[in-house]
PDB file of N, CA, C and O in Angstrom, chain B, residues numbered from 101:
ATOM      1  N   MET B 101     149.942 173.605 118.090  1.00  0.00           N
ATOM      2  CA  MET B 101     150.424 172.970 117.329  1.00  0.00           C
ATOM      3  C   MET B 101     151.851 172.657 117.505  1.00  0.00           C
ATOM      4  O   MET B 101     152.226 171.613 116.972  1.00  0.00           O
ATOM      5  N   ASP B 102     152.651 173.297 118.095  1.00  0.00           N
ATOM      6  CA  ASP B 102     153.999 172.942 118.667  1.00  0.00           C
ATOM      7  C   ASP B 102     154.010 171.755 119.475  1.00  0.00           C
ATOM      8  O   ASP B 102     154.949 170.965 119.371  1.00  0.00           O
ATOM      9  N   VAL B 103     153.060 171.549 120.271  1.00  0.00           N
ATOM     10  CA  VAL B 103     152.898 170.379 121.201  1.00  0.00           C
ATOM     11  C   VAL B 103     152.837 169.253 120.459  1.00  0.00           C
ATOM     12  O   VAL B 103     153.700 168.382 120.567  1.00  0.00           O
ATOM     13  N   ILE B 104     151.822 169.153 119.638  1.00  0.00           N
ATOM     14  CA  ILE B 104     151.701 167.911 118.725  1.00  0.00           C
ATOM     15  C   ILE B 104     152.981 167.727 117.806  1.00  0.00           C
ATOM     16  O   ILE B 104     153.257 166.588 117.429  1.00  0.00           O
ATOM     17  N   GLY B 105     153.589 168.551 117.519  1.00  0.00           N
ATOM     18  CA  GLY B 105     155.103 168.180 116.714  1.00  0.00           C
ATOM     19  C   GLY B 105     155.904 167.640 117.759  1.00  0.00           C
ATOM     20  O   GLY B 105     156.496 166.588 117.518  1.00  0.00           O
ATOM     21  N   GLN B 106     156.044 168.232 119.006  1.00  0.00           N
ATOM     22  CA  GLN B 106     156.883 167.512 119.867  1.00  0.00           C
ATOM     23  C   GLN B 106     156.548 166.276 120.373  1.00  0.00           C
ATOM     24  O   GLN B 106     157.478 165.486 120.541  1.00  0.00           O
ATOM     25  N   MET B 107     155.350 165.905 120.671  1.00  0.00           N
ATOM     26  CA  MET B 107     154.754 164.632 120.948  1.00  0.00           C
ATOM     27  C   MET B 107     155.223 163.666 119.751  1.00  0.00           C
ATOM     28  O   MET B 107     155.741 162.580 120.011  1.00  0.00           O
ATOM     29  N   GLY B 108     155.039 164.066 118.538  1.00  0.00           N
ATOM     30  CA  GLY B 108     155.267 163.252 117.445  1.00  0.00           C
ATOM     31  C   GLY B 108     156.852 162.908 117.462  1.00  0.00           C
ATOM     32  O   GLY B 108     157.227 161.752 117.267  1.00  0.00           O
ATOM     33  N   ALA B 109     157.652 163.834 117.674  1.00  0.00           N
ATOM     34  CA  ALA B 109     159.095 163.611 117.858  1.00  0.00           C
ATOM     35  C   ALA B 109     159.585 162.609 118.875  1.00  0.00           C
ATOM     36  O   ALA B 109     160.424 161.730 118.680  1.00  0.00           O
ATOM     37  N   VAL B 110     158.863 162.905 120.107  1.00  0.00           N
ATOM     38  CA  VAL B 110     159.148 161.810 121.069  1.00  0.00           C
ATOM     39  C   VAL B 110     158.685 160.549 120.833  1.00  0.00           C
ATOM     40  O   VAL B 110     159.491 159.640 121.028  1.00  0.00           O
ATOM     41  N   ALA B 111     157.449 160.230 120.415  1.00  0.00           N
ATOM     42  CA  ALA B 111     157.055 159.009 119.836  1.00  0.00           C
ATOM     43  C   ALA B 111     158.009 158.533 118.765  1.00  0.00           C
ATOM     44  O   ALA B 111     158.440 157.382 118.844  1.00  0.00           O
ATOM     45  N   ALA B 112     158.371 159.312 117.782  1.00  0.00           N
ATOM     46  CA  ALA B 112     159.560 158.802 116.822  1.00  0.00           C
ATOM     47  C   ALA B 112     160.533 158.274 117.425  1.00  0.00           C
ATOM     48  O   ALA B 112     160.863 157.112 117.189  1.00  0.00           O
ATOM     49  N   VAL B 113     161.167 159.047 118.319  1.00  0.00           N
ATOM     50  CA  VAL B 113     162.473 158.638 119.007  1.00  0.00           C
ATOM     51  C   VAL B 113     162.188 157.181 119.675  1.00  0.00           C
ATOM     52  O   VAL B 113     162.782 156.139 119.394  1.00  0.00           O
ATOM     53  N   LEU B 114     161.077 157.360 120.682  1.00  0.00           N
ATOM     54  CA  LEU B 114     160.809 155.947 121.491  1.00  0.00           C
ATOM     55  C   LEU B 114     160.603 154.849 120.295  1.00  0.00           C
ATOM     56  O   LEU B 114     161.183 153.769 120.403  1.00  0.00           O
ATOM     57  N   GLY B 115     159.912 155.076 119.335  1.00  0.00           N
ATOM     58  CA  GLY B 115     159.777 153.771 118.444  1.00  0.00           C
ATOM     59  C   GLY B 115     161.167 153.552 117.687  1.00  0.00           C
ATOM     60  O   GLY B 115     161.362 152.446 117.182  1.00  0.00           O
ATOM     61  N   SER B 116     162.029 154.426 117.592  1.00  0.00           N
ATOM     62  CA  SER B 116     163.204 154.053 116.984  1.00  0.00           C
ATOM     63  C   SER B 116     164.179 153.423 117.916  1.00  0.00           C
ATOM     64  O   SER B 116     165.115 152.716 117.544  1.00  0.00           O
ATOM     65  N   LEU B 117     163.916 153.707 119.082  1.00  0.00           N
ATOM     66  CA  LEU B 117     164.721 152.963 120.235  1.00  0.00           C
ATOM     67  C   LEU B 117     164.091 151.706 120.486  1.00  0.00           C
ATOM     68  O   LEU B 117     164.849 150.778 120.770  1.00  0.00           O
ATOM     69  N   GLY B 118     162.850 151.477 120.441  1.00  0.00           N
ATOM     70  CA  GLY B 118     162.218 150.236 120.497  1.00  0.00           C
ATOM     71  C   GLY B 118     162.603 149.257 119.337  1.00  0.00           C
ATOM     72  O   GLY B 118     162.827 148.069 119.569  1.00  0.00           O
ATOM     73  N   ALA B 119     162.668 149.766 118.149  1.00  0.00           N
ATOM     74  CA  ALA B 119     163.014 148.852 117.081  1.00  0.00           C
ATOM     75  C   ALA B 119     164.378 148.513 117.175  1.00  0.00           C
ATOM     76  O   ALA B 119     164.749 147.385 116.852  1.00  0.00           O
ATOM     77  N   ALA B 120     165.163 149.368 117.584  1.00  0.00           N
ATOM     78  CA  ALA B 120     166.529 149.054 117.631  1.00  0.00           C
ATOM     79  C   ALA B 120     167.034 148.048 118.856  1.00  0.00           C
ATOM     80  O   ALA B 120     168.052 147.356 118.843  1.00  0.00           O
ATOM     81  N   LEU B 121     166.106 148.147 119.852  1.00  0.00           N
ATOM     82  CA  LEU B 121     166.221 147.003 120.868  1.00  0.00           C
ATOM     83  C   LEU B 121     165.710 145.840 120.282  1.00  0.00           C
ATOM     84  O   LEU B 121     166.404 144.831 120.410  1.00  0.00           O
ATOM     85  N   TRP B 122     164.586 145.741 119.627  1.00  0.00           N
ATOM     86  CA  TRP B 122     164.197 144.355 118.957  1.00  0.00           C
ATOM     87  C   TRP B 122     165.085 144.034 118.123  1.00  0.00           C
ATOM     88  O   TRP B 122     165.375 142.838 118.147  1.00  0.00           O
ATOM     89  N   TRP B 123     165.699 144.746 117.293  1.00  0.00           N
ATOM     90  CA  TRP B 123     166.749 144.112 116.434  1.00  0.00           C
ATOM     91  C   TRP B 123     168.041 143.540 117.225  1.00  0.00           C
ATOM     92  O   TRP B 123     168.593 142.470 116.966  1.00  0.00           O
ATOM     93  N   LEU B 124     168.391 144.383 118.162  1.00  0.00           N
ATOM     94  CA  LEU B 124     169.538 143.695 118.834  1.00  0.00           C
ATOM     95  C   LEU B 124     169.218 142.536 119.609  1.00  0.00           C
ATOM     96  O   LEU B 124     170.074 141.659 119.728  1.00  0.00           O
ATOM     97  N   ARG B 125     167.983 142.405 120.207  1.00  0.00           N
ATOM     98  CA  ARG B 125     167.675 141.199 120.934  1.00  0.00           C
ATOM     99  C   ARG B 125     167.298 139.980 119.936  1.00  0.00           C
ATOM    100  O   ARG B 125     167.277 138.830 120.374  1.00  0.00           O
ATOM    101  N   HIS B 126     166.983 140.282 118.496  1.00  0.00           N
ATOM    102  CA  HIS B 126     166.846 139.172 117.707  1.00  0.00           C
ATOM    103  C   HIS B 126     167.997 138.783 117.207  1.00  0.00           C
ATOM    104  O   HIS B 126     168.073 137.647 116.739  1.00  0.00           O
ATOM    105  N   ARG B 127     169.113 139.639 117.205  1.00  0.00           N
ATOM    106  CA  ARG B 127     170.257 139.023 116.848  1.00  0.00           C
ATOM    107  C   ARG B 127     171.220 138.561 117.901  1.00  0.00           C
ATOM    108  O   ARG B 127     172.414 138.335 117.700  1.00  0.00           O
ATOM    109  N   GLY B 128     170.545 138.432 119.123  1.00  0.00           N
ATOM    110  CA  GLY B 128     171.468 138.180 120.314  1.00  0.00           C
ATOM    111  C   GLY B 128     172.351 138.997 120.898  1.00  0.00           C
ATOM    112  O   GLY B 128     173.125 138.589 121.764  1.00  0.00           O
ATOM    113  N   ILE B 129     172.325 140.080 120.533  1.00  0.00           N
ATOM    114  CA  ILE B 129     173.457 141.096 121.284  1.00  0.00           C
ATOM    115  C   ILE B 129     172.937 141.537 122.495  1.00  0.00           C
ATOM    116  O   ILE B 129     173.716 141.659 123.440  1.00  0.00           O
ATOM    117  N   ALA B 130     171.691 141.812 122.642  1.00  0.00           N
ATOM    118  CA  ALA B 130     171.039 142.475 123.801  1.00  0.00           C
ATOM    119  C   ALA B 130     170.364 141.411 124.488  1.00  0.00           C
ATOM    120  O   ALA B 130     169.515 140.787 123.851  1.00  0.00           O
ATOM    121  N   ILE B 131     170.639 141.045 125.889  1.00  0.00           N
ATOM    122  CA  ILE B 131     169.960 140.343 126.523  1.00  0.00           C
ATOM    123  C   ILE B 131     169.310 141.186 127.525  1.00  0.00           C
ATOM    124  O   ILE B 131     169.856 142.210 127.935  1.00  0.00           O
ATOM    125  N   PRO B 132     168.085 140.769 127.962  1.00  0.00           N
ATOM    126  CA  PRO B 132     167.394 141.607 129.074  1.00  0.00           C
ATOM    127  C   PRO B 132     167.979 141.087 130.326  1.00  0.00           C
ATOM    128  O   PRO B 132     168.385 139.945 130.538  1.00  0.00           O
ATOM    129  N   ALA B 133     167.956 142.329 131.300  1.00  0.00           N
ATOM    130  CA  ALA B 133     168.427 142.039 132.587  1.00  0.00           C
ATOM    131  C   ALA B 133     167.670 141.365 133.383  1.00  0.00           C
ATOM    132  O   ALA B 133     168.243 140.829 134.331  1.00  0.00           O
ATOM    133  N   VAL B 134     166.391 141.208 133.270  1.00  0.00           N
ATOM    134  CA  VAL B 134     165.593 140.425 134.067  1.00  0.00           C
ATOM    135  C   VAL B 134     165.820 139.032 134.083  1.00  0.00           C
ATOM    136  O   VAL B 134     165.696 138.305 135.069  1.00  0.00           O
ATOM    137  N   GLY B 135     166.264 138.587 132.589  1.00  0.00           N
ATOM    138  CA  GLY B 135     166.283 137.116 132.340  1.00  0.00           C
ATOM    139  C   GLY B 135     167.633 136.473 133.057  1.00  0.00           C
ATOM    140  O   GLY B 135     167.711 135.269 133.300  1.00  0.00           O
ATOM    141  N   ARG B 136     168.697 137.430 133.369  1.00  0.00           N
ATOM    142  CA  ARG B 136     169.882 136.873 133.792  1.00  0.00           C
ATOM    143  C   ARG B 136     169.760 136.577 135.395  1.00  0.00           C
ATOM    144  O   ARG B 136     169.131 137.308 136.161  1.00  0.00           O
ATOM    145  N   LYS B 137     170.320 135.627 135.707  1.00  0.00           N
ATOM    146  CA  LYS B 137     170.377 135.201 136.836  1.00  0.00           C
ATOM    147  C   LYS B 137     171.828 135.110 137.494  1.00  0.00           C
ATOM    148  O   LYS B 137     172.703 134.570 136.818  1.00  0.00           O
ATOM    149  N   ARG B 138     172.120 135.552 138.644  1.00  0.00           N
ATOM    150  CA  ARG B 138     173.343 135.889 139.180  1.00  0.00           C
ATOM    151  C   ARG B 138     174.213 134.401 139.580  1.00  0.00           C
ATOM    152  O   ARG B 138     175.443 134.375 139.541  1.00  0.00           O
ATOM    153  N   SER B 139     173.460 133.298 139.930  1.00  0.00           N
ATOM    154  CA  SER B 139     174.044 132.093 140.139  1.00  0.00           C
ATOM    155  C   SER B 139     174.806 131.496 139.117  1.00  0.00           C
ATOM    156  O   SER B 139     175.607 130.601 139.386  1.00  0.00           O
ATOM    157  N   HIS B 140     174.581 132.024 137.633  1.00  0.00           N
ATOM    158  CA  HIS B 140     175.406 131.363 136.677  1.00  0.00           C
ATOM    159  C   HIS B 140     176.614 131.922 136.564  1.00  0.00           C
ATOM    160  O   HIS B 140     177.376 131.435 135.729  1.00  0.00           O
ATOM    161  N   ARG B 141     176.956 132.801 137.186  1.00  0.00           N
ATOM    162  CA  ARG B 141     178.376 133.520 137.239  1.00  0.00           C
ATOM    163  C   ARG B 141     179.435 132.387 137.847  1.00  0.00           C
ATOM    164  O   ARG B 141     179.078 131.769 138.850  1.00  0.00           O
ATOM    165  N   LYS B 142     180.575 132.142 137.325  1.00  0.00           N
ATOM    166  CA  LYS B 142     181.360 131.332 138.057  1.00  0.00           C
ATOM    167  C   LYS B 142     182.342 132.115 138.851  1.00  0.00           C
ATOM    168  O   LYS B 142     182.923 131.562 139.784  1.00  0.00           O
ATOM    169  N   LEU B 143     182.563 133.310 138.565  1.00  0.00           N
ATOM    170  CA  LEU B 143     183.629 134.219 139.154  1.00  0.00           C
ATOM    171  C   LEU B 143     183.069 135.454 139.680  1.00  0.00           C
ATOM    172  O   LEU B 143     182.630 136.244 138.844  1.00  0.00           O
ATOM    173  N   GLU B 144     183.009 135.737 140.793  1.00  0.00           N
ATOM    174  CA  GLU B 144     182.580 137.089 141.456  1.00  0.00           C
ATOM    175  C   GLU B 144     183.203 137.602 142.426  1.00  0.00           C
ATOM    176  O   GLU B 144     183.579 136.855 143.330  1.00  0.00           O
ATOM    177  N   LEU B 145     183.453 138.919 142.482  1.00  0.00           N
ATOM    178  CA  LEU B 145     184.132 139.489 143.332  1.00  0.00           C
ATOM    179  C   LEU B 145     183.273 139.924 144.433  1.00  0.00           C
ATOM    180  O   LEU B 145     182.363 140.733 144.250  1.00  0.00           O
ATOM    181  N   VAL B 146     183.547 139.389 145.617  1.00  0.00           N
ATOM    182  CA  VAL B 146     182.462 139.696 146.882  1.00  0.00           C
ATOM    183  C   VAL B 146     182.858 141.048 147.531  1.00  0.00           C
ATOM    184  O   VAL B 146     182.003 141.922 147.678  1.00  0.00           O
ATOM    185  N   GLU B 147     184.081 141.222 147.903  1.00  0.00           N
ATOM    186  CA  GLU B 147     184.325 142.436 148.496  1.00  0.00           C
ATOM    187  C   GLU B 147     185.843 142.633 148.194  1.00  0.00           C
ATOM    188  O   GLU B 147     186.591 141.750 147.774  1.00  0.00           O
ATOM    189  N   ARG B 148     186.208 144.002 148.486  1.00  0.00           N
ATOM    190  CA  ARG B 148     187.497 144.420 148.302  1.00  0.00           C
ATOM    191  C   ARG B 148     187.848 145.345 149.518  1.00  0.00           C
ATOM    192  O   ARG B 148     187.077 146.253 149.831  1.00  0.00           O
ATOM    193  N   LEU B 149     188.982 145.122 150.185  1.00  0.00           N
ATOM    194  CA  LEU B 149     189.314 145.889 151.457  1.00  0.00           C
ATOM    195  C   LEU B 149     190.563 146.561 150.926  1.00  0.00           C
ATOM    196  O   LEU B 149     191.516 145.816 150.698  1.00  0.00           O
ATOM    197  N   PRO B 150     190.699 147.836 150.697  1.00  0.00           N
ATOM    198  CA  PRO B 150     192.072 148.448 150.589  1.00  0.00           C
ATOM    199  C   PRO B 150     192.823 148.641 151.859  1.00  0.00           C
ATOM    200  O   PRO B 150     192.255 149.054 152.870  1.00  0.00           O
ATOM    201  N   LEU B 151     194.032 148.363 151.826  1.00  0.00           N
ATOM    202  CA  LEU B 151     195.082 148.444 152.895  1.00  0.00           C
ATOM    203  C   LEU B 151     195.884 149.724 152.657  1.00  0.00           C
ATOM    204  O   LEU B 151     196.329 150.308 153.645  1.00  0.00           O
ATOM    205  N   GLY B 152     196.066 150.117 151.664  1.00  0.00           N
ATOM    206  CA  GLY B 152     196.972 151.287 151.399  1.00  0.00           C
ATOM    207  C   GLY B 152     196.761 151.882 150.016  1.00  0.00           C
ATOM    208  O   GLY B 152     195.745 151.610 149.378  1.00  0.00           O
ATOM    209  N   PRO B 153     197.571 152.577 149.608  1.00  0.00           N
ATOM    210  CA  PRO B 153     197.382 153.253 148.241  1.00  0.00           C
ATOM    211  C   PRO B 153     197.796 151.940 146.941  1.00  0.00           C
ATOM    212  O   PRO B 153     197.299 151.948 145.815  1.00  0.00           O
ATOM    213  N   GLN B 154     198.570 151.132 147.329  1.00  0.00           N
ATOM    214  CA  GLN B 154     198.797 150.143 146.371  1.00  0.00           C
ATOM    215  C   GLN B 154     198.625 148.508 146.776  1.00  0.00           C
ATOM    216  O   GLN B 154     198.916 147.575 146.027  1.00  0.00           O
ATOM    217  N   HIS B 155     198.155 148.409 147.958  1.00  0.00           N
ATOM    218  CA  HIS B 155     197.958 147.226 148.565  1.00  0.00           C
ATOM    219  C   HIS B 155     196.374 146.926 148.994  1.00  0.00           C
ATOM    220  O   HIS B 155     195.763 147.721 149.708  1.00  0.00           O
ATOM    221  N   SER B 156     195.789 145.736 148.503  1.00  0.00           N
ATOM    222  CA  SER B 156     194.353 145.476 148.924  1.00  0.00           C
ATOM    223  C   SER B 156     194.152 144.078 149.126  1.00  0.00           C
ATOM    224  O   SER B 156     194.968 143.298 148.633  1.00  0.00           O
ATOM    225  N   LEU B 157     193.164 143.642 149.795  1.00  0.00           N
ATOM    226  CA  LEU B 157     192.578 142.273 149.932  1.00  0.00           C
ATOM    227  C   LEU B 157     191.293 142.084 149.157  1.00  0.00           C
ATOM    228  O   LEU B 157     190.393 142.923 149.177  1.00  0.00           O
ATOM    229  N   HIS B 158     191.237 140.925 148.457  1.00  0.00           N
ATOM    230  CA  HIS B 158     189.884 140.701 147.529  1.00  0.00           C
ATOM    231  C   HIS B 158     189.431 139.399 147.949  1.00  0.00           C
ATOM    232  O   HIS B 158     190.086 138.373 147.767  1.00  0.00           O
ATOM    233  N   LEU B 159     188.318 139.447 148.505  1.00  0.00           N
ATOM    234  CA  LEU B 159     187.478 138.084 148.486  1.00  0.00           C
ATOM    235  C   LEU B 159     186.770 137.862 147.431  1.00  0.00           C
ATOM    236  O   LEU B 159     185.908 138.652 147.048  1.00  0.00           O
ATOM    237  N   VAL B 160     187.096 136.579 146.742  1.00  0.00           N
ATOM    238  CA  VAL B 160     186.586 136.204 145.510  1.00  0.00           C
ATOM    239  C   VAL B 160     185.764 134.778 145.520  1.00  0.00           C
ATOM    240  O   VAL B 160     186.243 133.805 146.102  1.00  0.00           O
ATOM    241  N   ARG B 161     184.532 134.715 144.860  1.00  0.00           N
ATOM    242  CA  ARG B 161     184.049 133.466 144.851  1.00  0.00           C
ATOM    243  C   ARG B 161     184.146 132.880 143.466  1.00  0.00           C
ATOM    244  O   ARG B 161     183.703 133.415 142.451  1.00  0.00           O
ATOM    245  N   LEU B 162     184.726 131.810 143.527  1.00  0.00           N
ATOM    246  CA  LEU B 162     184.877 130.863 142.416  1.00  0.00           C
ATOM    247  C   LEU B 162     184.106 129.527 142.516  1.00  0.00           C
ATOM    248  O   LEU B 162     184.610 128.559 143.086  1.00  0.00           O
ATOM    249  N   GLY B 163     182.941 129.487 141.985  1.00  0.00           N
ATOM    250  CA  GLY B 163     182.071 128.512 141.925  1.00  0.00           C
ATOM    251  C   GLY B 163     181.522 128.421 143.331  1.00  0.00           C
ATOM    252  O   GLY B 163     180.808 129.334 143.746  1.00  0.00           O
ATOM    253  N   GLU B 164     181.819 127.345 144.114  1.00  0.00           N
ATOM    254  CA  GLU B 164     181.536 127.069 145.489  1.00  0.00           C
ATOM    255  C   GLU B 164     182.834 127.603 146.477  1.00  0.00           C
ATOM    256  O   GLU B 164     182.616 127.609 147.688  1.00  0.00           O
ATOM    257  N   THR B 165     183.924 127.966 146.082  1.00  0.00           N
ATOM    258  CA  THR B 165     185.010 128.175 146.648  1.00  0.00           C
ATOM    259  C   THR B 165     185.098 129.687 146.890  1.00  0.00           C
ATOM    260  O   THR B 165     184.666 130.456 146.032  1.00  0.00           O
ATOM    261  N   MET B 166     185.649 130.147 148.042  1.00  0.00           N
ATOM    262  CA  MET B 166     185.961 131.466 148.563  1.00  0.00           C
ATOM    263  C   MET B 166     187.399 131.520 148.600  1.00  0.00           C
ATOM    264  O   MET B 166     188.042 130.622 149.143  1.00  0.00           O
ATOM    265  N   LEU B 167     187.985 132.588 148.017  1.00  0.00           N
ATOM    266  CA  LEU B 167     189.274 132.891 148.019  1.00  0.00           C
ATOM    267  C   LEU B 167     189.600 134.187 148.415  1.00  0.00           C
ATOM    268  O   LEU B 167     188.974 135.156 147.984  1.00  0.00           O
ATOM    269  N   LEU B 168     190.655 134.301 149.305  1.00  0.00           N
ATOM    270  CA  LEU B 168     191.139 135.719 149.947  1.00  0.00           C
ATOM    271  C   LEU B 168     192.467 135.764 149.267  1.00  0.00           C
ATOM    272  O   LEU B 168     193.401 134.969 149.376  1.00  0.00           O
ATOM    273  N   VAL B 169     192.363 136.967 148.463  1.00  0.00           N
ATOM    274  CA  VAL B 169     193.710 137.235 147.556  1.00  0.00           C
ATOM    275  C   VAL B 169     194.451 138.464 147.862  1.00  0.00           C
ATOM    276  O   VAL B 169     193.826 139.516 147.726  1.00  0.00           O
ATOM    277  N   ALA B 170     195.476 138.509 148.188  1.00  0.00           N
ATOM    278  CA  ALA B 170     196.298 140.033 148.474  1.00  0.00           C
ATOM    279  C   ALA B 170     196.784 140.352 147.286  1.00  0.00           C
ATOM    280  O   ALA B 170     197.303 139.535 146.526  1.00  0.00           O
ATOM    281  N   ALA B 171     196.617 141.800 147.010  1.00  0.00           N
ATOM    282  CA  ALA B 171     197.201 142.241 145.764  1.00  0.00           C
ATOM    283  C   ALA B 171     198.111 143.506 146.033  1.00  0.00           C
ATOM    284  O   ALA B 171     197.802 144.392 146.830  1.00  0.00           O
ATOM    285  N   SER B 172     199.156 143.493 145.353  1.00  0.00           N
ATOM    286  CA  SER B 172     200.176 144.379 145.555  1.00  0.00           C
ATOM    287  C   SER B 172     201.007 144.753 144.095  1.00  0.00           C
ATOM    288  O   SER B 172     200.940 144.121 143.041  1.00  0.00           O
ATOM    289  N   PRO B 173     201.681 145.789 144.335  1.00  0.00           N
ATOM    290  CA  PRO B 173     202.631 146.009 142.944  1.00  0.00           C
ATOM    291  C   PRO B 173     203.571 144.841 142.672  1.00  0.00           C
ATOM    292  O   PRO B 173     203.914 144.625 141.510  1.00  0.00           O
ATOM    293  N   GLY B 174     204.053 143.998 143.769  1.00  0.00           N
ATOM    294  CA  GLY B 174     204.660 142.936 143.330  1.00  0.00           C
ATOM    295  C   GLY B 174     203.843 141.759 142.808  1.00  0.00           C
ATOM    296  O   GLY B 174     204.473 140.814 142.333  1.00  0.00           O
ATOM    297  N   GLY B 175     202.482 141.707 142.842  1.00  0.00           N
ATOM    298  CA  GLY B 175     201.545 140.610 142.346  1.00  0.00           C
ATOM    299  C   GLY B 175     200.637 140.349 143.272  1.00  0.00           C
ATOM    300  O   GLY B 175     200.418 141.067 144.248  1.00  0.00           O
ATOM    301  N   CYS B 176     199.922 139.038 142.935  1.00  0.00           N
ATOM    302  CA  CYS B 176     198.849 138.632 143.625  1.00  0.00           C
ATOM    303  C   CYS B 176     199.172 137.401 144.438  1.00  0.00           C
ATOM    304  O   CYS B 176     199.838 136.546 143.855  1.00  0.00           O
ATOM    305  N   ARG B 177     198.804 137.161 145.716  1.00  0.00           N
ATOM    306  CA  ARG B 177     199.234 136.196 146.442  1.00  0.00           C
ATOM    307  C   ARG B 177     197.885 135.514 146.989  1.00  0.00           C
ATOM    308  O   ARG B 177     197.010 136.272 147.408  1.00  0.00           O
ATOM    309  N   LEU B 178     197.661 134.090 147.008  1.00  0.00           N
ATOM    310  CA  LEU B 178     196.458 133.541 147.681  1.00  0.00           C
ATOM    311  C   LEU B 178     196.731 133.486 149.029  1.00  0.00           C
ATOM    312  O   LEU B 178     197.800 133.027 149.433  1.00  0.00           O
ATOM    313  N   ILE B 179     195.936 133.878 149.719  1.00  0.00           N
ATOM    314  CA  ILE B 179     196.110 133.961 151.529  1.00  0.00           C
ATOM    315  C   ILE B 179     195.281 132.819 152.168  1.00  0.00           C
ATOM    316  O   ILE B 179     195.681 132.115 153.095  1.00  0.00           O
ATOM    317  N   GLU B 180     193.991 132.716 151.515  1.00  0.00           N
ATOM    318  CA  GLU B 180     193.399 131.494 152.127  1.00  0.00           C
ATOM    319  C   GLU B 180     192.260 130.963 151.097  1.00  0.00           C
ATOM    320  O   GLU B 180     191.840 131.739 150.239  1.00  0.00           O
ATOM    321  N   ARG B 181     191.812 129.765 151.179  1.00  0.00           N
ATOM    322  CA  ARG B 181     190.761 129.219 150.623  1.00  0.00           C
ATOM    323  C   ARG B 181     189.760 128.617 151.292  1.00  0.00           C
ATOM    324  O   ARG B 181     190.173 127.947 152.239  1.00  0.00           O
ATOM    325  N   HIS B 182     188.511 128.615 151.132  1.00  0.00           N
ATOM    326  CA  HIS B 182     187.512 128.091 151.810  1.00  0.00           C
ATOM    327  C   HIS B 182     186.571 127.520 150.894  1.00  0.00           C
ATOM    328  O   HIS B 182     186.122 128.224 149.989  1.00  0.00           O
ATOM    329  N   GLN B 183     186.160 126.112 151.047  1.00  0.00           N
ATOM    330  CA  GLN B 183     185.117 125.324 150.123  1.00  0.00           C
ATOM    331  C   GLN B 183     184.100 125.186 150.903  1.00  0.00           C
ATOM    332  O   GLN B 183     184.271 125.158 152.122  1.00  0.00           O
ATOM    333  N   ALA B 184     182.753 125.066 150.301  1.00  0.00           N
ATOM    334  CA  ALA B 184     181.516 124.825 150.889  1.00  0.00           C
ATOM    335  C   ALA B 184     181.441 123.345 151.351  1.00  0.00           C
ATOM    336  O   ALA B 184     181.764 122.382 150.656  1.00  0.00           O
ATOM    337  N   ALA B 185     180.985 123.303 152.582  1.00  0.00           N
ATOM    338  CA  ALA B 185     181.134 121.707 152.910  1.00  0.00           C
ATOM    339  C   ALA B 185     180.106 121.017 152.230  1.00  0.00           C
ATOM    340  O   ALA B 185     179.058 121.593 151.937  1.00  0.00           O
ATOM    341  N   THR B 186     180.336 119.713 151.928  1.00  0.00           N
ATOM    342  CA  THR B 186     179.456 118.843 151.211  1.00  0.00           C
ATOM    343  C   THR B 186     178.946 117.619 152.193  1.00  0.00           C
ATOM    344  O   THR B 186     179.639 116.774 152.759  1.00  0.00           O
ATOM    345  N   GLY B 187     177.772 117.759 152.211  1.00  0.00           N
ATOM    346  CA  GLY B 187     176.960 116.984 153.113  1.00  0.00           C
ATOM    347  C   GLY B 187     175.919 117.712 153.954  1.00  0.00           C
ATOM    348  O   GLY B 187     175.330 118.713 153.546  1.00  0.00           O
ATOM    349  N   ALA B 188     175.728 117.177 155.109  1.00  0.00           N
ATOM    350  CA  ALA B 188     174.495 117.707 155.972  1.00  0.00           C
ATOM    351  C   ALA B 188     174.809 118.732 156.986  1.00  0.00           C
ATOM    352  O   ALA B 188     174.213 118.913 158.048  1.00  0.00           O
ATOM    353  N   GLY B 189     176.044 119.520 156.417  1.00  0.00           N
ATOM    354  CA  GLY B 189     176.655 120.542 157.346  1.00  0.00           C
ATOM    355  C   GLY B 189     175.657 121.682 157.385  1.00  0.00           C
ATOM    356  O   GLY B 189     175.514 122.413 158.365  1.00  0.00           O
ATOM    357  N   GLY B 190     175.016 121.778 156.316  1.00  0.00           N
ATOM    358  CA  GLY B 190     174.120 123.184 156.084  1.00  0.00           C
ATOM    359  C   GLY B 190     174.680 124.250 155.239  1.00  0.00           C
ATOM    360  O   GLY B 190     174.091 125.331 155.200  1.00  0.00           O
ATOM    361  N   GLY B 191     175.868 124.044 154.487  1.00  0.00           N
ATOM    362  CA  GLY B 191     176.419 125.011 153.760  1.00  0.00           C
ATOM    363  C   GLY B 191     177.483 125.854 154.625  1.00  0.00           C
ATOM    364  O   GLY B 191     177.791 127.012 154.343  1.00  0.00           O
ATOM    365  N   GLU B 192     177.941 125.222 155.580  1.00  0.00           N
ATOM    366  CA  GLU B 192     179.086 126.026 156.501  1.00  0.00           C
ATOM    367  C   GLU B 192     180.138 125.966 155.631  1.00  0.00           C
ATOM    368  O   GLU B 192     180.109 125.075 154.782  1.00  0.00           O
ATOM    369  N   ALA B 193     181.298 126.919 155.667  1.00  0.00           N
ATOM    370  CA  ALA B 193     182.420 126.786 154.908  1.00  0.00           C
ATOM    371  C   ALA B 193     183.371 125.968 155.797  1.00  0.00           C
ATOM    372  O   ALA B 193     183.464 126.099 157.018  1.00  0.00           O
ATOM    373  N   ALA B 194     184.000 125.188 155.104  1.00  0.00           N
ATOM    374  CA  ALA B 194     185.122 124.024 155.639  1.00  0.00           C
ATOM    375  C   ALA B 194     186.353 124.576 155.011  1.00  0.00           C
ATOM    376  O   ALA B 194     186.367 125.164 153.929  1.00  0.00           O
ATOM    377  N   ARG B 195     187.370 124.349 155.757  1.00  0.00           N
ATOM    378  CA  ARG B 195     188.727 124.679 155.342  1.00  0.00           C
ATOM    379  C   ARG B 195     189.632 123.678 154.577  1.00  0.00           C
ATOM    380  O   ARG B 195     190.773 124.004 154.248  1.00  0.00           O
TER     381      ARG B 195
END
């Protein structure tokens, strides 16, 4: 009889979680991860390279532009910018 009670408790918890998720989706608060596409993001950190305890390089994608940014305690500085080639270049980066 304990097993039936435990199974009922698990079913009640799962049912409560399902109802809460339905309510959150209905209100627009929870969006399923499967429906999200990565291409909609305008700003994305591609890679980070630490150079020391307080210095690092960040490769950032901003739309079709790649930015190389140096970060230090004194601030951030744009090192280099690459934009996607427009035309029949096949998507190679142009400076």
